[in-house]
N, C-alpha and C positions, 0 to 999 in steps of 0.2 A: 254853440254858446257855452260858456261854462259860468258857475257861480263867481268867478273872479272878476270873469269882466262883465257880467251884471252888477257887479258891485253888491251881491247880497250875502249876509251874515252866513258863515258855512262854516261845517267841521267835516273833517276827512276822517275815514275809517277805512282799516285795513281789515280783511275777514279773509278765514278759509272752511268750507263745508265738505265735506267727505262723503260718498256714496256710503249707503251699507255695506259693513265688512270688506268695506275698501274695492268693491267687486265693480271691474273697470267699463260697466255700461255706457260710459261717456265717449267712449271710444267709436262709438259707431254714431256716422255723421247726421242720422235722422233724430238722433238722441239729443246731440250738441243743438240742432236748430230748434226741438223741443221746448229745451232750456231759454234759448236766446228768447224765442216766443213769449214762454211765461217770464221773464225778465222785463219784455215790453211791455205785458199786460199789468204787471203791480206797477211799474213807472208812471203808468197813466192816472194813478190813484193816489200815489205816493213817490212825485219825483226825486230823482236823483241824477247826479252826474259822474260818468263811467271814466275815471282819472285811466286805471288801467285794469286789466284782467288777462288772465291765463285759465283757459278749459283743459283741463290734464285726464285720463283714463277714468280716476277715481275720486278727482276732487274740483273745486272752484276756489282761486287765488283775487281776490278783487281790492280794488282801491277805489273808493268811492268819496264824491263830495256830495253833503246832505243839508239840509236846512238844520242851521245852527239851533232853532229850538225843537229838534226834534229829539225827544228826549231816550229814544232807545232803536235803533233802525232792526232787531230781531224781526220784527211784523214784516217787514221786505222779505228777506231771505225765506223766512216759513209760508207765505204767500207764493214765491216763486218755487218752492221745494212743493208745496200742496198742489199748484197747478202742475207740474210735471208728474208728480205721482198719480194724478187724475187721468193723466194724456198717455202716460207711458205704462201703466200697470199690469196693463194684458198681452203688452207685445211678446213675440216670441224672444228668447235669447235672453231675456231679461230676468233678473232675482224676482222671485215671486214675496209678496208681501211688500215689505219696507224696501225704498230705494236708497236712501238717504239715510247717515247716520242722525242721530238725534244733536242739536244744537247746533251751534254757530262757533267758531271763533275768531274772537273779532276784539280788536281796542282801537281806541281812539290814537290819530297820528299827529303829532307836534309839528309845526310849521316847518322848523328846519331838518323834517325828517323826512317828510312825503317823497325827496324824490329816492332816498335809498330804501322806502318800501316797491318804489314802483320799479327799480331795478331786481330788486330783490323777486319780484314776483313774476317778471319778464327772466329774470335766469331759472325757475325753478324746473322748465323742462331738459335743462341742459344739466343742473345737479342732478337729477333723476334719471339722467342716461336716454332720454326721450328723444332729444336735439344735439345735434353738434352744437349748433350756435341757437340763441334767442330769435333769431328772424327765421330761422327752419322751419319752427312750429306752428302748425297752421291755426291754431285755437287760442290766439293771442293777439292786443291791443300791440305789441312791440311795433309792427310795419306801421301803423297810424301814428304811433308817437315817434318814430322815426321820422316821417314827412311831415310832423308837425316841429321838427328840428331839436328833440331832444336827445336822439341817438345820431351819432357818426355813420360813415361805410366804412367797414362793418363793424359790431359789436366793438365799443372803447372801453371794457369796463376794466379799470385798473386795479379798483379797491376790491379788498376781498370781502365776501358777502356773508354775513351769518346765515345758520342751519336755520329753517322753519320749524318748529317743532310740531310733529304728528300729533 
C-alpha cells in the first residue's frame, strides 16, 4: 500500500547516486542483493515507498514517496551506502576503499512530473545501451509498474525523454 492509498501527506523525490569513479561493481548480482538488503534495513527505521528504481552497473536511479515532514532524505541514502560499504568492503574484485561517489543528486518532484520521472528512470538502461527495451533490464521496477497497469505491452513511450545529467 502506498502513501496515497493511506491518505498520508507525502512528497516525492527523484535521486541518482553513483559508484566511486563509476566502477561497475553493481553488475555483480551479489552486490545488488546487498544493496537491496541495505535499503530494507534502512527502511525499517526511516520508511519510504519505492515508486520506481533502476540499478545500473555504476548507479542507482530512484523515485521515492517519503513523509511530507521529512526535511532531508539524504540520511536514508547515506545509511544504505554505509551499510553496503561495511558488508562489501573486502569482497574480491571490488574497488579498495570507497565504493560510492560522495553525495546524491536529488530533487523534489512536482505532482504533475511524477510519471515523467518514472518513465525517465525506466528508460535509463536503454539510453545507456545496456538493454534494448526497459522490460529487458533485470534490476528495474519496470515489470512491477507494468503489472500495476502503468505500462502497456510492450513499452509505449511516444514522447522523448530528456537526458539525465551525470
